[in-house]
C-alpha positions in Angstrom: 136.9 223.5 60.0 139.6 226.2 60.0 143.2 225.4 58.9 146.0 226.5 60.9 149.9 226.4 61.0 152.2 226.8 64.0 155.9 226.4 64.3 158.4 226.5 67.2 162.2 225.9 67.6 163.6 223.5 70.1 166.6 224.3 72.4 168.9 222.0 70.6 169.4 219.2 68.4 169.8 216.7 71.3 166.3 217.9 72.6 164.9 217.1 69.0 166.2 213.6 68.9 164.8 212.6 72.3 161.5 214.4 71.3 161.1 213.0 67.8 162.0 209.3 69.1 163.9 206.6 67.5 163.5 206.9 63.7 160.8 209.6 64.4 158.4 207.1 66.2 157.0 209.8 68.5 156.3 212.2 65.7 154.5 209.5 63.9 152.5 208.7 67.0 151.4 212.2 67.5 150.6 212.6 63.8 148.4 209.6 63.6 146.6 210.2 66.9 145.8 213.8 66.0 145.6 213.8 62.1 148.0 216.6 61.6 151.0 217.1 59.3 154.2 217.5 61.3 157.4 218.8 59.5 160.5 218.5 61.5 163.7 220.3 60.2 166.6 220.2 62.4 165.6 221.5 65.8 162.5 223.2 64.3 158.8 221.8 64.0 156.0 223.0 62.0 152.4 221.7 62.5 149.7 221.9 60.0 146.1 220.9 60.0 142.7 221.8 61.5 143.0 224.6 64.1 141.9 222.4 67.0 144.1 219.5 66.3 147.1 221.9 65.8 146.3 223.5 69.1 146.3 219.9 70.7 149.5 218.9 68.9 151.2 222.2 70.4 150.1 221.2 73.9 151.2 217.7 73.4 154.7 218.9 72.5 154.7 221.4 75.4 153.9 218.7 77.9 156.4 216.3 76.4 159.3 219.0 76.5 158.5 219.6 80.0 158.7 216.0 80.9 162.1 215.9 79.1 163.5 218.7 81.3 163.0 216.7 84.2 163.5 213.0 83.3 165.9 213.4 80.4 164.0 210.8 78.2 160.6 209.7 77.0 158.8 206.3 76.3 156.1 205.4 74.0 153.8 205.3 77.2 154.8 208.9 78.1 153.5 210.0 74.7 150.4 208.0 74.8 149.5 209.4 78.3 150.0 212.8 77.1 148.1 212.2 74.0 145.2 210.8 76.0 145.2 213.7 78.5 145.2 216.3 75.8 142.6 214.8 73.5 140.2 214.6 76.5 140.3 218.3 76.8 137.2 219.7 78.3 135.9 216.1 78.8 137.8 215.9 82.0 134.7 216.0 84.1 134.1 212.4 82.8 136.9 209.9 83.4 139.1 212.3 85.3 136.5 213.7 87.7 137.2 212.8 91.2 135.2 213.6 94.4 131.8 215.2 94.0 131.0 218.3 96.0 128.0 220.1 97.0 126.0 221.8 94.3 127.0 219.3 91.5 130.6 220.5 91.5 133.5 217.9 91.3 137.1 217.9 92.0 138.8 217.5 88.6 141.9 218.7 86.8 142.0 222.0 85.1 145.1 221.9 83.2 146.9 219.2 81.0 149.7 218.8 83.7 147.0 218.2 86.4 145.2 215.7 84.1 148.4 213.7 83.8 148.7 213.8 87.5 145.3 212.4 88.0 145.9 209.7 85.4 149.2 208.7 87.2 147.3 208.3 90.6 144.8 206.2 88.9 147.4 204.0 87.1 150.1 203.6 89.9 150.5 202.5 93.5 153.3 205.1 94.3 153.0 208.6 92.8 155.4 211.5 93.4 154.2 214.9 92.5 156.5 217.9 92.4 155.4 221.5 91.6 155.1 225.1 92.9 152.4 226.4 95.2 149.0 226.6 93.8 149.3 223.7 91.2 146.8 221.5 93.2 149.2 218.9 94.3 147.6 218.3 97.6 144.0 219.1 96.6 143.9 216.5 93.8 145.6 214.0 95.9 143.0 214.4 98.8 140.3 214.3 96.0 141.6 210.9 94.7 141.8 209.6 98.2 138.2 210.7 99.0 136.9 209.2 95.8 138.5 205.9 96.4 137.1 205.9 100.1 133.5 206.7 98.8 133.8 203.8 96.2 135.0 201.5 99.1 138.1 200.6 97.2 140.0 201.5 100.2 139.1 201.5 104.1 141.3 204.2 105.2 142.7 207.6 104.5 145.9 208.8 106.2 147.1 212.4 105.6 150.6 213.1 106.9 152.8 216.2 106.9 156.2 217.0 108.4 156.4 219.4 111.3 159.7 220.6 110.3 159.5 224.1 111.8 159.3 222.5 115.4 161.9 219.9 114.4 159.4 217.1 115.0 159.6 217.9 118.6 156.2 219.4 119.5 156.4 219.2 123.5 157.0 222.8 123.9 153.9 224.0 122.1 150.8 224.6 124.3 147.8 222.1 124.5 147.2 218.4 123.7 148.7 216.7 120.6 145.9 217.7 118.3 146.5 221.5 119.4 150.2 221.0 118.9 150.2 219.5 115.3 147.1 221.6 114.0 149.1 224.4 112.5 151.1 222.0 110.4 148.1 219.9 109.3 145.7 222.6 108.6 146.3 222.6 104.8 145.1 218.8 104.8 142.0 219.7 106.9 141.2 222.5 104.6 141.3 220.3 101.5 139.3 217.6 103.3 136.5 219.9 104.5 136.1 221.3 101.0 135.1 217.8 99.8 133.1 216.4 102.7 130.7 217.7 105.3 132.4 218.6 108.5 130.1 216.3 110.5 131.2 213.3 108.1 134.9 214.3 108.5 134.5 214.3 112.3 132.6 211.0 112.2 135.3 209.3 110.0 138.1 210.7 112.3 136.3 209.4 115.3 136.0 205.9 113.7 139.5 206.0 112.6 138.7 205.8 108.9 140.5 209.2 108.3 143.8 210.1 110.3 145.7 213.2 110.0 149.1 212.8 111.7 152.5 214.3 111.8 155.2 212.3 109.8 157.1 211.4 113.0 154.1 209.4 114.3 154.1 206.8 111.3 157.0 204.9 112.5 156.4 201.2 113.0 153.0 201.1 111.3 151.8 199.1 108.3 148.8 200.4 106.5 146.6 198.1 104.4 143.9 199.1 101.9 144.6 202.8 102.5 145.5 206.0 100.7 148.4 207.6 102.3 149.2 211.0 101.4 152.6 212.9 102.5 152.3 216.6 102.0 155.3 218.9 101.9 157.5 215.8 101.1 160.4 218.1 100.5 160.7 218.6 104.3 161.3 215.0 105.1 164.8 213.8 105.4 166.1 210.8 103.6 165.6 208.6 106.5 162.1 209.8 107.3 161.3 209.3 103.6 162.4 205.7 103.7 160.4 205.2 106.8 157.3 206.6 105.4 157.5 204.7 102.0 157.8 201.4 103.7 154.5 201.9 105.6 152.7 200.7 102.6 150.6 197.6 103.0 148.6 195.3 100.6 146.1 197.3 98.5 147.4 200.6 99.5 148.4 203.7 97.5 151.0 206.2 98.6 150.9 209.9 97.1 153.9 212.2 98.0 153.6 215.7 97.0 156.2 218.5 97.4 157.8 221.8 96.2 161.6 221.5 95.9 162.0 225.2 95.8 160.7 225.5 99.3 162.8 223.4 101.6 162.8 224.1 105.3 165.3 221.4 106.3 168.8 222.7 107.5 171.2 223.5 104.6 173.3 220.5 104.9 170.5 218.0 105.1 169.4 216.3 101.9 165.7 216.4 101.4 163.9 212.9 101.1 161.8 213.8 98.1 164.6 214.5 95.6 166.6 211.4 96.9 163.6 209.1 96.7 162.8 210.2 92.9 166.4 209.7 92.1 166.4 206.0 93.7 163.0 204.9 92.6 162.5 206.5 89.3 163.0 203.3 87.1 160.7 201.1 89.2 157.4 199.9 87.9 154.1 201.0 89.3 155.8 204.2 90.4 154.9 207.6 88.6 156.8 210.9 88.9 154.9 213.9 87.8 156.3 217.5 87.5 154.0 220.6 87.5 154.9 224.1 86.7 153.6 227.6 86.8 151.3 226.9 83.9 149.3 224.5 86.1 148.9 227.1 88.9 145.0 227.6 89.5 145.1 230.1 92.4 144.8 233.8 91.8 146.4 234.8 88.5 149.2 236.6 90.3 150.6 233.6 91.8 151.8 232.5 88.5 153.8 235.7 88.2 155.0 235.4 91.7 156.4 231.9 91.2 158.0 233.0 88.0 159.6 235.9 89.6 161.2 233.7 92.3 162.8 231.3 89.8 165.0 233.9 88.5 167.9 235.8 90.2 167.2 239.0 88.4 164.3 241.0 90.0 161.4 242.1 87.7 161.3 245.8 87.4 158.1 247.5 86.3 158.7 249.7 83.2 158.7 253.4 84.0 156.4 255.6 81.7 157.9 258.5 80.1 156.2 261.8 79.8 
Protein backbone atom coordinates (compact mmCIF):
# COMPACT_ATOMS: atom_id res chain seq x y z
CA UNK A 1 0.00 0.00 0.00
CA UNK A 2 1.29 3.44 -0.96
CA UNK A 3 0.27 6.46 1.09
CA UNK A 4 -0.69 9.68 -0.67
CA UNK A 5 -1.88 13.17 0.15
CA UNK A 6 -3.96 15.44 -2.10
CA UNK A 7 -5.35 18.89 -1.51
CA UNK A 8 -7.54 21.30 -3.44
CA UNK A 9 -9.33 24.60 -2.91
CA UNK A 10 -13.06 25.15 -3.35
CA UNK A 11 -14.56 28.15 -5.13
CA UNK A 12 -15.83 29.83 -1.97
CA UNK A 13 -17.07 29.28 1.57
CA UNK A 14 -20.68 28.76 0.41
CA UNK A 15 -19.61 25.83 -1.79
CA UNK A 16 -17.69 24.38 1.16
CA UNK A 17 -20.76 24.52 3.44
CA UNK A 18 -22.94 22.76 0.85
CA UNK A 19 -20.26 20.18 0.03
CA UNK A 20 -19.44 19.36 3.66
CA UNK A 21 -23.10 19.01 4.69
CA UNK A 22 -24.76 19.92 7.94
CA UNK A 23 -22.25 19.42 10.75
CA UNK A 24 -19.85 17.94 8.17
CA UNK A 25 -22.08 14.89 7.67
CA UNK A 26 -21.02 14.41 4.02
CA UNK A 27 -17.34 14.57 4.93
CA UNK A 28 -17.88 11.87 7.55
CA UNK A 29 -19.85 9.81 5.02
CA UNK A 30 -16.96 9.93 2.54
CA UNK A 31 -14.32 9.34 5.23
CA UNK A 32 -16.09 6.27 6.66
CA UNK A 33 -16.83 4.76 3.24
CA UNK A 34 -13.28 5.10 1.89
CA UNK A 35 -11.19 4.94 5.05
CA UNK A 36 -9.30 8.14 4.35
CA UNK A 37 -8.42 11.12 6.52
CA UNK A 38 -10.09 14.38 5.44
CA UNK A 39 -8.95 17.72 6.80
CA UNK A 40 -11.21 20.66 5.95
CA UNK A 41 -10.04 24.18 6.73
CA UNK A 42 -12.20 27.00 5.45
CA UNK A 43 -12.56 26.42 1.72
CA UNK A 44 -9.65 23.96 1.37
CA UNK A 45 -9.64 20.16 1.63
CA UNK A 46 -6.76 17.78 2.26
CA UNK A 47 -7.13 14.02 1.78
CA UNK A 48 -4.61 11.56 3.27
CA UNK A 49 -4.48 7.78 3.08
CA UNK A 50 -3.89 4.86 0.75
CA UNK A 51 -3.20 6.15 -2.79
CA UNK A 52 -6.10 4.23 -4.37
CA UNK A 53 -8.57 5.43 -1.74
CA UNK A 54 -7.30 9.03 -1.96
CA UNK A 55 -7.81 8.90 -5.73
CA UNK A 56 -11.36 7.63 -5.19
CA UNK A 57 -12.07 10.38 -2.67
CA UNK A 58 -10.82 12.99 -5.12
CA UNK A 59 -13.17 11.60 -7.78
CA UNK A 60 -16.07 11.64 -5.31
CA UNK A 61 -15.47 15.30 -4.51
CA UNK A 62 -15.24 16.15 -8.22
CA UNK A 63 -18.57 14.45 -8.97
CA UNK A 64 -20.28 16.12 -6.00
CA UNK A 65 -18.95 19.55 -7.03
CA UNK A 66 -20.32 19.00 -10.54
CA UNK A 67 -23.71 18.13 -9.07
CA UNK A 68 -23.65 21.24 -6.89
CA UNK A 69 -23.01 23.48 -9.88
CA UNK A 70 -26.22 22.29 -11.50
CA UNK A 71 -28.62 21.59 -8.65
CA UNK A 72 -27.32 23.98 -5.95
CA UNK A 73 -27.70 21.41 -3.16
CA UNK A 74 -26.78 17.88 -2.16
CA UNK A 75 -28.59 15.13 -0.31
CA UNK A 76 -27.27 12.10 1.61
CA UNK A 77 -28.63 10.00 -1.28
CA UNK A 78 -26.51 11.97 -3.76
CA UNK A 79 -23.40 11.26 -1.71
CA UNK A 80 -24.28 7.56 -1.37
CA UNK A 81 -24.85 7.23 -5.12
CA UNK A 82 -21.55 8.89 -6.02
CA UNK A 83 -19.66 6.78 -3.48
CA UNK A 84 -21.22 3.60 -4.86
CA UNK A 85 -20.37 4.57 -8.45
CA UNK A 86 -16.76 5.52 -7.70
CA UNK A 87 -16.09 2.52 -5.45
CA UNK A 88 -17.21 0.15 -8.20
CA UNK A 89 -14.52 1.59 -10.44
CA UNK A 90 -13.42 -1.00 -12.98
CA UNK A 91 -16.14 -3.37 -11.74
CA UNK A 92 -18.63 -1.51 -13.97
CA UNK A 93 -18.77 -4.56 -16.25
CA UNK A 94 -20.75 -6.24 -13.48
CA UNK A 95 -23.81 -4.52 -11.99
CA UNK A 96 -23.66 -1.63 -14.48
CA UNK A 97 -23.25 -3.72 -17.65
CA UNK A 98 -26.12 -3.24 -20.08
CA UNK A 99 -26.75 -4.84 -23.48
CA UNK A 100 -24.36 -7.55 -24.64
CA UNK A 101 -22.82 -7.16 -28.09
CA UNK A 102 -21.10 -9.57 -30.45
CA UNK A 103 -17.70 -10.87 -29.42
CA UNK A 104 -18.46 -10.72 -25.69
CA UNK A 105 -18.47 -6.91 -25.60
CA UNK A 106 -21.01 -5.08 -23.47
CA UNK A 107 -22.54 -1.63 -23.35
CA UNK A 108 -21.25 -0.15 -20.12
CA UNK A 109 -20.36 3.21 -18.61
CA UNK A 110 -16.77 4.32 -19.07
CA UNK A 111 -16.68 7.31 -16.70
CA UNK A 112 -17.99 8.06 -13.21
CA UNK A 113 -20.56 10.44 -14.68
CA UNK A 114 -21.83 7.79 -17.10
CA UNK A 115 -22.04 5.30 -14.23
CA UNK A 116 -24.22 7.77 -12.29
CA UNK A 117 -26.40 8.02 -15.39
CA UNK A 118 -26.82 4.25 -15.65
CA UNK A 119 -27.58 4.04 -11.92
CA UNK A 120 -30.22 6.75 -12.34
CA UNK A 121 -31.85 4.85 -15.22
CA UNK A 122 -31.96 1.69 -13.12
CA UNK A 123 -33.48 3.40 -10.09
CA UNK A 124 -36.00 5.87 -11.57
CA UNK A 125 -39.00 6.03 -13.91
CA UNK A 126 -38.20 9.39 -15.53
CA UNK A 127 -34.62 10.39 -16.26
CA UNK A 128 -33.24 13.59 -17.77
CA UNK A 129 -29.64 13.48 -18.97
CA UNK A 130 -27.98 16.72 -20.09
CA UNK A 131 -24.49 16.88 -21.53
CA UNK A 132 -22.34 17.78 -24.55
CA UNK A 133 -21.84 15.70 -27.67
CA UNK A 134 -19.97 12.44 -27.21
CA UNK A 135 -20.89 11.75 -23.58
CA UNK A 136 -22.95 8.65 -24.40
CA UNK A 137 -26.34 10.10 -23.49
CA UNK A 138 -28.25 8.41 -26.30
CA UNK A 139 -26.07 5.32 -26.60
CA UNK A 140 -26.40 4.33 -22.94
CA UNK A 141 -30.15 5.07 -22.97
CA UNK A 142 -30.61 2.73 -25.94
CA UNK A 143 -28.40 0.17 -24.18
CA UNK A 144 -30.63 0.32 -21.10
CA UNK A 145 -33.75 -0.05 -23.24
CA UNK A 146 -32.38 -3.03 -25.18
CA UNK A 147 -31.34 -4.69 -21.90
CA UNK A 148 -34.83 -4.30 -20.40
CA UNK A 149 -36.40 -5.54 -23.62
CA UNK A 150 -34.22 -8.66 -23.69
CA UNK A 151 -35.01 -9.37 -20.03
CA UNK A 152 -38.73 -9.08 -20.89
CA UNK A 153 -39.13 -6.37 -18.26
CA UNK A 154 -40.76 -4.19 -20.92
CA UNK A 155 -42.63 -5.12 -24.09
CA UNK A 156 -41.82 -2.16 -26.30
CA UNK A 157 -39.07 0.29 -27.17
CA UNK A 158 -39.99 3.69 -28.60
CA UNK A 159 -37.22 6.01 -29.84
CA UNK A 160 -38.31 9.59 -30.48
CA UNK A 161 -36.61 12.66 -31.91
CA UNK A 162 -37.81 16.17 -32.83
CA UNK A 163 -37.54 17.06 -36.51
CA UNK A 164 -36.82 20.67 -35.70
CA UNK A 165 -34.99 21.59 -38.87
CA UNK A 166 -38.14 20.85 -40.88
CA UNK A 167 -40.38 22.54 -38.34
CA UNK A 168 -42.11 19.19 -37.75
CA UNK A 169 -43.66 19.68 -41.24
CA UNK A 170 -42.16 16.93 -43.33
CA UNK A 171 -44.48 17.01 -46.35
CA UNK A 172 -42.15 18.89 -48.65
CA UNK A 173 -39.43 16.23 -48.36
CA UNK A 174 -39.37 13.52 -51.09
CA UNK A 175 -40.39 9.92 -50.42
CA UNK A 176 -42.73 8.17 -47.99
CA UNK A 177 -42.84 8.92 -44.25
CA UNK A 178 -39.86 6.64 -43.52
CA UNK A 179 -37.72 8.46 -46.07
CA UNK A 180 -38.87 11.85 -44.79
CA UNK A 181 -37.96 11.32 -41.13
CA UNK A 182 -34.94 9.04 -41.61
CA UNK A 183 -32.30 11.84 -41.55
CA UNK A 184 -33.55 13.01 -38.14
CA UNK A 185 -33.76 9.53 -36.63
CA UNK A 186 -30.48 8.17 -38.05
CA UNK A 187 -28.51 8.52 -34.77
CA UNK A 188 -31.06 6.30 -33.02
CA UNK A 189 -30.82 3.69 -35.78
CA UNK A 190 -27.03 3.75 -35.47
CA UNK A 191 -27.09 3.08 -31.72
CA UNK A 192 -29.70 0.35 -32.12
CA UNK A 193 -27.83 -1.43 -34.90
CA UNK A 194 -24.66 -1.43 -32.79
CA UNK A 195 -26.44 -3.52 -30.15
CA UNK A 196 -28.68 -5.81 -32.19
CA UNK A 197 -28.41 -7.69 -35.44
CA UNK A 198 -30.00 -5.78 -38.36
CA UNK A 199 -32.35 -8.70 -39.02
CA UNK A 200 -33.54 -8.66 -35.40
CA UNK A 201 -34.07 -4.88 -35.49
CA UNK A 202 -36.12 -5.26 -38.69
CA UNK A 203 -38.16 -8.12 -37.19
CA UNK A 204 -38.86 -6.11 -34.02
CA UNK A 205 -39.88 -3.08 -36.07
CA UNK A 206 -42.14 -5.19 -38.30
CA UNK A 207 -43.79 -6.61 -35.17
CA UNK A 208 -44.17 -3.15 -33.60
CA UNK A 209 -41.87 -4.04 -30.70
CA UNK A 210 -39.46 -1.26 -31.68
CA UNK A 211 -40.71 2.08 -32.99
CA UNK A 212 -38.58 4.99 -34.19
CA UNK A 213 -40.79 8.03 -34.69
CA UNK A 214 -40.65 11.84 -34.87
CA UNK A 215 -41.89 13.69 -31.81
CA UNK A 216 -44.93 15.16 -33.61
CA UNK A 217 -46.35 11.65 -34.10
CA UNK A 218 -46.54 10.91 -30.34
CA UNK A 219 -49.65 12.99 -29.65
CA UNK A 220 -52.65 11.11 -28.29
CA UNK A 221 -50.81 7.90 -27.40
CA UNK A 222 -50.44 6.05 -24.09
CA UNK A 223 -47.54 3.59 -23.85
CA UNK A 224 -47.58 0.83 -21.24
CA UNK A 225 -44.62 -1.41 -20.30
CA UNK A 226 -42.31 0.49 -22.63
CA UNK A 227 -39.02 2.34 -22.58
CA UNK A 228 -39.56 5.67 -24.33
CA UNK A 229 -36.46 7.67 -25.24
CA UNK A 230 -36.58 11.28 -26.41
CA UNK A 231 -33.28 12.23 -28.01
CA UNK A 232 -32.29 15.89 -28.61
CA UNK A 233 -34.83 16.97 -25.99
CA UNK A 234 -33.52 20.54 -26.06
CA UNK A 235 -35.23 20.92 -29.46
CA UNK A 236 -38.70 20.18 -28.07
CA UNK A 237 -40.89 23.12 -27.14
CA UNK A 238 -42.51 23.36 -23.71
CA UNK A 239 -45.85 22.16 -25.13
CA UNK A 240 -44.20 19.27 -26.97
CA UNK A 241 -42.30 18.19 -23.85
CA UNK A 242 -45.49 18.19 -21.77
CA UNK A 243 -47.21 16.15 -24.49
CA UNK A 244 -44.32 13.68 -24.62
CA UNK A 245 -43.94 13.17 -20.86
CA UNK A 246 -47.65 12.49 -20.45
CA UNK A 247 -47.43 9.53 -22.86
CA UNK A 248 -46.07 7.41 -19.99
CA UNK A 249 -48.29 4.47 -19.11
CA UNK A 250 -48.09 1.79 -16.43
CA UNK A 251 -44.75 -0.02 -16.15
CA UNK A 252 -43.00 2.42 -18.48
CA UNK A 253 -39.73 4.32 -18.23
CA UNK A 254 -38.98 7.61 -20.00
CA UNK A 255 -35.45 8.82 -20.74
CA UNK A 256 -34.90 12.33 -22.11
CA UNK A 257 -31.46 13.31 -23.40
CA UNK A 258 -30.23 16.65 -24.66
CA UNK A 259 -27.49 19.23 -25.01
CA UNK A 260 -28.64 22.69 -23.96
CA UNK A 261 -25.71 24.29 -25.79
CA UNK A 262 -27.09 23.11 -29.15
CA UNK A 263 -30.66 24.42 -29.31
CA UNK A 264 -32.11 24.76 -32.81
CA UNK A 265 -35.44 26.29 -31.81
CA UNK A 266 -36.24 29.91 -32.77
CA UNK A 267 -34.49 32.32 -30.42
CA UNK A 268 -37.69 33.46 -28.69
CA UNK A 269 -38.93 29.89 -28.07
CA UNK A 270 -38.23 28.38 -24.63
CA UNK A 271 -36.90 24.84 -24.88
CA UNK A 272 -38.89 22.11 -23.16
CA UNK A 273 -35.90 20.33 -21.64
CA UNK A 274 -34.77 23.20 -19.44
CA UNK A 275 -38.38 24.01 -18.55
CA UNK A 276 -39.19 20.41 -17.56
CA UNK A 277 -36.08 20.09 -15.38
CA UNK A 278 -37.01 23.24 -13.48
CA UNK A 279 -40.63 22.16 -13.02
CA UNK A 280 -40.03 18.52 -12.08
CA UNK A 281 -36.69 18.49 -10.27
CA UNK A 282 -38.19 18.00 -6.79
CA UNK A 283 -40.54 15.13 -7.66
CA UNK A 284 -39.79 11.57 -6.53
CA UNK A 285 -38.77 8.83 -8.98
CA UNK A 286 -37.31 11.48 -11.28
CA UNK A 287 -33.54 11.76 -11.80
CA UNK A 288 -31.59 14.58 -13.43
CA UNK A 289 -28.03 13.76 -14.49
CA UNK A 290 -25.52 16.25 -15.88
CA UNK A 291 -22.48 15.09 -17.83
CA UNK A 292 -19.56 17.27 -18.90
CA UNK A 293 -16.47 17.20 -21.11
CA UNK A 294 -14.79 14.68 -18.79
CA UNK A 295 -17.46 12.14 -19.80
CA UNK A 296 -16.80 12.44 -23.54
CA UNK A 297 -15.76 9.07 -24.93
CA UNK A 298 -15.38 9.89 -28.62
CA UNK A 299 -12.15 11.00 -30.28
CA UNK A 300 -9.92 12.83 -27.73
CA UNK A 301 -10.19 16.00 -29.82
CA UNK A 302 -13.92 16.20 -29.07
CA UNK A 303 -13.17 17.11 -25.43
CA UNK A 304 -10.99 19.98 -26.59
CA UNK A 305 -13.56 21.13 -29.16
CA UNK A 306 -16.37 21.19 -26.59
CA UNK A 307 -14.18 23.08 -24.13
CA UNK A 308 -13.20 25.62 -26.80
CA UNK A 309 -16.85 26.40 -27.55
CA UNK A 310 -17.66 26.90 -23.86
CA UNK A 311 -15.62 30.10 -23.71
CA UNK A 312 -15.99 33.33 -25.65
CA UNK A 313 -12.24 33.65 -25.95
CA UNK A 314 -10.74 31.74 -28.88
CA UNK A 315 -7.92 29.34 -28.11
CA UNK A 316 -4.76 30.34 -29.93
CA UNK A 317 -1.88 27.98 -30.46
CA UNK A 318 1.35 29.33 -29.01
CA UNK A 319 3.80 30.37 -31.65
CA UNK A 320 7.31 28.98 -31.34
CA UNK A 321 10.12 31.48 -31.23
CA UNK A 322 13.35 30.89 -33.02
